[in-house]
N, C-alpha and C positions, 0 to 999 in steps of 0.2 A: 504494500500500500504506500502511496505517496506520503511524504512528510509535509505537514501543513503548519503555517503560522496563522492562527485564527485571530482576526482583528475586529473589534467592536467599536463602531464610531457613533457617538451620541452628538449629532450636530443640533445644538439647541438654539432657541431664540436669543437667549442672553449669555449662556455659557455652553461650551462644548468640551467633550472629553473623549479619550481613547483608552481602550484596554486591549490586552493581547494574551495569547497563550500558545505554547509550543505543543504540537499534537502528541509528542511522546511524554509530556508532563502536563496533561490537561487539568490537573488539580491546582496548578500554579497559575492563577490569573493575575497578571501584573497591570497596574494602572500607570499610564504615561504621566510624568510630571516634568520638573526641571524646565519651567517656562522662562523665557527671557522677560524680566520684569524689573522696573525701577521702584516698585512699591514694596513695603515691608510685608512679610508673611504670605507672599503670593507665589514665589518661585516653585515651592514644593506642593502646591495645591493640586487637587485631582482634576481640576478643570481650568480652562482659560476663557476669557471673555470672547464672545462671538462678535468681535469688533474688527473693522477694516479701515485703513486710511490710505488714500492714494496721494502721494506727493508729486512733485514735478518729475515728468518722465514716466513712460508707460510701465517700467519695471520697478518703480519706487513704491513698494507696497509694504505697509506696516500692519501688524495684526496682533490680536490677543492683548496681553499686558504691555506689549511694546509700542502701542500706538502713542503718538505725541499727545500730551495732555492739554495743549492749548489750541488744538486744531479741530476741524469738523470731523467727527468720527462716525462712520457708518455703523449703525446698530439696528437690530430688529429686522434685518433684510431677509431673514428666513421667511417672515410672514408675507413678503412680496411674491413668494411662489404661489400664493393663493390668489384666485381672481377676487376682485373687489367684493362681488356679491357673496363670496364664500367666507369673507371675514366677518366675525361677530360684529353686530351693529355698534357696540361700544368701542370697538377698535378701528372701525373704518375711517373715522376722521380724527383719531387720536393724534396729538402732536408728534409722538414717537414714530408712528407709521407715516405720517405726512412728511416728516423730516427725512426718514429713510428713503421715501420715494423721490424727494427732491435731490438728495445726494446721489441716488442711483442714476437719475437722469443726467445729473452734472458729470458723472463719471463716464458717460457715453458707453455704458455696458448694459446688456440686458441682465435680468435677474439671475438666470442660470449661470451666466459668466461671473457674476458677483459671488455666487455660492461656490463656483469652481475656484475662484481666486482664493477664498478662505480655505477650502478643502485642500488646495494645493499646498499651502503653508502648513496646515495641520498634518497632512500626510507626510510631508518631508520631515517634520519634527518627530512624528511617530516612528518613521523608519529609522531615523537616527537613534532614537531611544532603544528600539528593538535590536538594532545592530550592536549598540554598546553593551547590551545585556547578553547577547548570544554570540557575537562575532559575525563578521561579514560573510564568511564562508558558509556558515550554517544557514543564514538568512537567504543567501543566493540559491541554495539547493532545495529550499522549501517553497511549495506553492502557497499562495495566499487565499484564504477564505475570509472574505470581508462581509460583515453584517452591519448594515446601517439601520438606525432606528427612525421611526416616523410616529407622529402623534396618532392616536387611535382614531381620531375623528377626521383625518385628512382625506380628501378625495384622491382617486387613483391618478389623475393627471399630475398631481403634485409629486407623487411617487416617481412617475416617469421623468419629471423634471430633475429630481434628485439623481436618478440613474444617469441622465445626460451630464449633470454637473460632475458626478464621480468619474465619468469617462473623460471629460475635459480636464479634470484635475490630475490625470495620470494614474489614478488608482487601478485602472484596468489595463494599463500598458503591458505589452507583451514582455514576457520574462522567459529565460531559458528553462526555469524549473517547471513551467507549464502555465496553462491559462488560469487567470485569477477568477474566482467565483464571487459574484456579488449577490447578496440576498438581503431581504428587509424583514424587520420584525417591529411590532408596535412598541412604543416606549413603555407603556404600563406592563405589557407582557414581559419585556426584558427586565424591568425592575422586579417583577414578581419572581422570575427565575432566580435572580441573584439573592433577593432578600429571604425568600422561603428557604433556600439552602443555608443561608447565614443562620437563620433561627433554628433550622433542624439540627445544627451542630450543637447546641446546648439544650409630592413631586413637585424641585418645584412640583407640587402635586397639581398637575393641570389635566391629567387624564385619569379616569378610574375604570378599572375592570375587575370583575368579581370572578373568582375561581372556586371550583369544588374539587376536593381530592377524590380521584377515581381509584387510585391504588397507591399504597405506600412503598411497595417493593416490586418493581422500580416505582419511583415517585412520579405519578402521572396526574396532571391537572386537566380539568375540563372547565372551559369558560362558561359561567352560569348564565349571564344575561349580557345584552349588548353593551359594550363599553361606551362611555360618554366623556365629555371633557368640558372644561371651562377655563377662563383666564383668571387664575387665582394663585399664581406663583409668587416667588419672593421678589421679583422685580417690581410688582405692584405695591408690595410692602415698602420697598425702598422709596418709591415715589411718595407714598403717604408720609414717610418719615421726613423727607426733604420739605414737604409742605408744612409740616409741624415746625421745623427749624426756621423756615422762612417767616412763618407767622410770629415766631417768638423773637426774631431779630429785625423786625420792621422791614422785611423784604430785602435787606442788604445782602443776604446770602445768595440771592438770586443773581447778583452781579459780581460775586466774588471771583477771583482768579480761578480758572478751571483746574489748574494743578493743585491749588490749595483745597478746593472743594473735593476733589478726588481723594486726596490724602485724608481729609477730615472724615469723610464717609467710610473710608477703609479702616481707619484706626478706631473711630468712636462707635460706629454702627456695625459694620460688617464683622469686625473682630472684637466688638464690645457689647453693646446692648442686645443686638439681634439674637445671637446664639445663647444668651443668658436669661432673657426675659421669659418668665412663666406666670406673670401676674402678681408677683410678690409685692407687698406694700412697702415701698421705699422710694427714695429719690435717686435720680441718676444724673451724674455730672458728665458733661461733654466739653472737650477742649475746643474752643472756637478758633478759627483761623485769625491770624493777627490783623488782617485787613478789616475783618468784621468788628473786632474789639476796638480798633481805632475810630470807627465810624459811629459807634453807639453814643451819639451825643445826648446829653441830658440824662444819661444813665451811669451808674457806677461802672467804671472801667474794670472789667474782670475778664479773664480768659476762660472762665468756666461758666457754662449755662446749665441751670438745674431743670431737669425734666421729671415730672411727677408720673407715677404709675397710671393714674387716670388718663393722662394724655397719651401714654403708650398704648393703653387699651383701645383708645380711639383710633390709633394707627393700625393696630392688628385686627380689630373686630370686623371691619368691612371685608377683608380678605378671608378671614376665618369663616365668616358667614357663607361665602361662596363655596368653600370646601364642604362645610356642613350640609349645604343644600345638595351637592353632588352625592355625598355619602348617604343622605336620607333617600334620595331618588334610587340609588342602587339597592339600598336595603329594602325598599318597598318592592322593587322588581324581583329581588330574590325571594321575598316572602310570598309574592304573587305566584311565582313559578314553583317553588318547593314547599311552601307552607311552613317555613322555619327561618329564623334569623341567621345572619352570618356569625361565625364563631370567632373570627379574627379580622382585624384591620391592620395592615402593615404600612407604615409611613415611609415614603421614599422621596428623593429629590432634594433640592436645596431647602425649600420651605418645610419639607418633611422632617428636617432636623430640629424644628422649632419646639422648645419645651412648652410654650404657650398653646400651640396647636395640639400637641399631645394631650395636655390637660383638658382642653375644651372638648376634644373628641371623646375622651373618657367619660366626661359628664353627659355628652350627647347620647352615647350608645348604651350606657349603663353597665351593670356587672355581668350581663349575659354575653357580652362581646369583649374580647381581650384586644387592646390596642398595643401593637408592638412597634418599638422605635429603636433601631440600632444606634449605637453611639459612634462618635468620631466621624470619619469621612465616608463610611459605608453607604448611608442613604444617598449622599450626593453623587457618588460614583456608581450607584446601583444600575443605572441604565446601560452604561457602556460595559460594565462587568457582565450584566445579563445578556447583552448582545453576543459576547464571547461564549457564554454558556449555551445560547441558542445554536451557535455555530458548532460547538463541540458535540451537541446532541445530534445535529443534522449530519455530521460526519460519522456518527456511530461510535464515538469515543467514550470511554468510561473514565470517571474521575470523581472529583468532589461535586460535579455539576450534574449528577444523574437526576435531574428534574426536567420534565418536558411537559408541554401543553399539547394534549392529544386532540382536543376538540375546541373549536372556536365558534362564535356566534356571528352569523351574517349581519353586517351593519345596515345593509340595504337589500332591495330586491333587484335581481339581474334578469334581463330578458331581451326580447327582440320584438320589433313591430312586424306584424304579418298581415296578409290579406286572407280572407276565408270565404267560402261560398255564402252569398248574401241570403239572409233570412229576415223577412220583413217584420217578424215578431220580435226579433232580437236587436237588429242593427238599425242605425239611423240612415235615412236616405241621403244625408250629407256625405256618407262614406261610400255610397253606391258607385260602381263603375263597371265597365265591360273590359275584360282582359283582351288586349288586341290580338293575342295569338290564339287562345282557346275559345274566345268569344263567349265565355261564361260570365255570369253576373257575380261580382265579388264585392266584399266589404273591406275597405282600406282602414288604416289607423287602429287595427285590433292588436292587442298585446298578448304575448305568450311569455309567462314567467317561469323560469326553470330553477331559480334559487330565490326563496322568499326571505324577507327580513325576519331575523329571529331563528332561522334554521340552524341547527348544529352542523358545523362543517369539520370534517377531519382534515388532516394535513394533505390528504390525497383526494379530497372531494372533487369530482369532475363530472361534467354533464356534456353530452353531445347533442347538438341540434342539427337536424337535416334541413338543407336548403334545396329548393327546386326552382330552377331558372328556365323560363321558356323564351325562345327567341327565333327570329327569322334570318337575321344577318350573321355577320362574323362574330366570333367570340373575342371580346376585348378584356382588359383588366377587370377583375371581379371584386366588388366591395360589399361588405355587409356591416350594418350598423348595430352595435350593442348599446342597450340603454339601461338606466338604473332608475329606481324610485325610492325615495326615503319615506314614503307613506307607509304606515303600519298595515294598510290594506291596499296593495297596489291595484291600479285600475284595470278593467278589462278593455277599455278604450283609452287611447292616448290622451292625457290631459296635462295640466301645468306641473304636476308632481313628477313627470317623466322628463329626464334629461339624458343627453347623449353621453355615454361612457367613452366609447372609442369606435373607430372604424377598422375592420380587419380587411386589408387589401391583399390580393394574391393574383399571380399571373403564371400560367403554366401552358405549355404547348399541348393543346387538346385537338385531336383530329375530329373535325365536325362530322364527317361522314360516319363515324363510329357511334355517334350519340343516338339514343332512342328517338323515334319519330312519333309525334302525336298528330291527329287529324281533327280539325274542328267541324262544326255542323255545316260549313260551306264546302267541305272537302279540301280545305287548305292545310298543307302540312307545315309543321314547325318542329324544331329540335328541343330536346329536354336535357338539361344539365343538372345532375344531382351531386351534391357533395355534403360533407359534414364539417362543422367547426366544434372542436372540443374546448370547453372553458374549464380551467382548473382554478379553484378559488379556495383559499384557506382562511378567509376573514381579513387578511392583511394585503396579500398580493393576488393578482389575477394574471393568468397566462393563457394564451390561445394557441391551438394547433389545428391546422386544416388537413382534412383527409379527403382524397379523391380516389375513386375506384378501389377503395379498401386500403390505400397506402397513404402514409403521411407525406404531405407536400414539403419539399425541402425548406428549411427555416429561412434561408436567404432570399426566397421569393415571396415570403409572407411579411407584411409590414403592419404594425399596429399603431394607429394614429390616435392619441388621446386628445379629446376635445376640451 
């Protein structure tokens, strides 16, 4: 068997991380650190900011902790991979998103290129770290198995954009050791794989997925109910804290030198109040930047600002409330499906480390549910570590990561639009037409669903749909449109809940004279082409395969265009 290095990439909205493991030592998952940073306490952290800065010259790119502190920095550009209508309403016109879009346009790069720029730097740093740990010779003889994580609620076109960005970043470049494999896993599933195993030894929570233990030996999970998400991560907490400081310093902090502001937040908030606050009744002192102290006219000149617990509760509670809402919604869905409550809640992500969130969720769920929170860096790095665990399982390796998700839940319904024999008792006359070849009465705009929302999907769930194409002329390129619906009850006739997922295009030399012949009621002959398209869906990814005359059509003549 080939030797592999399994790499997990957590490309996040605010922070990104990478972890890896060697296939002969799958139990040893390492997290990449040693970032280039001018700030204290950051070089050895498990993640780096998802920040980009373009200086003069096309190749003058700064990233992560190394971006200049007094210049315009590109942040939140991951969200630009989504179409505007797919962004949550409270984000669509947020200053962060609008600024990211402005800087993206100013860079004269499309969004996929922006993501590729960041991934290029992240990948180079990860490879350097992996080579330093294993030696260049070992790395060169190993194939790469790369697992990238995606939010549970993202549409499939965004996944395709991530694949394109990975290609442009050089992650899939040809190597002597063999072809690099790229796969995807949802962020909450990756986090679950890492943290469940962590706890068996003794997110930013922005997506939630619930799992049921199917077997303990080997440890197999089944996704209970459809995952969901919301914008309630630590970045929103940071914004709330900045608003508090601005209100207490008469808005002067809003114009403070960016370098000083960054250092102030890093020292007093990120590595001060934020990881310690659990609601305890005390006052908190923060050291103000010198420029703020000098401008506080009419007030006692002091470098320390006092913050009360009640003020911090006002910072935390709006974000905690969103997490509570998501947890309650998942709990209700589990109760509705299984008639019982969840037994455990595991906190992951940056905000998942918050002691205050931990205490509030314990109060919310009561004694019947145990809330688990790992200490240290484990919750923050859970997603990239879990991505590696997913890759280890996919390769059939054994180790400390013998946890796998066997069943997932379809997040939407998948199908195709068809025409069928017209029935005046069922169909609308708006959809009536005469087939030009068969001359039969047909009803257009009818839907056929072969995967419905909420259906349990195994890792190998696949469905084949037969297509029948009648024609009189030459055979050209063939295209079929696949659609999705997020409605809990997908419609039988196409409506506004139906949107295009992708088009599957294929072209193959087919001898027209060998095709079956049909004859209409006028005695006119036409040709009939029949083929099948197989869709494999595991809840996160969708793949398509075309079959004609019982054989698989070569992959290089099949193109999938996501819309």
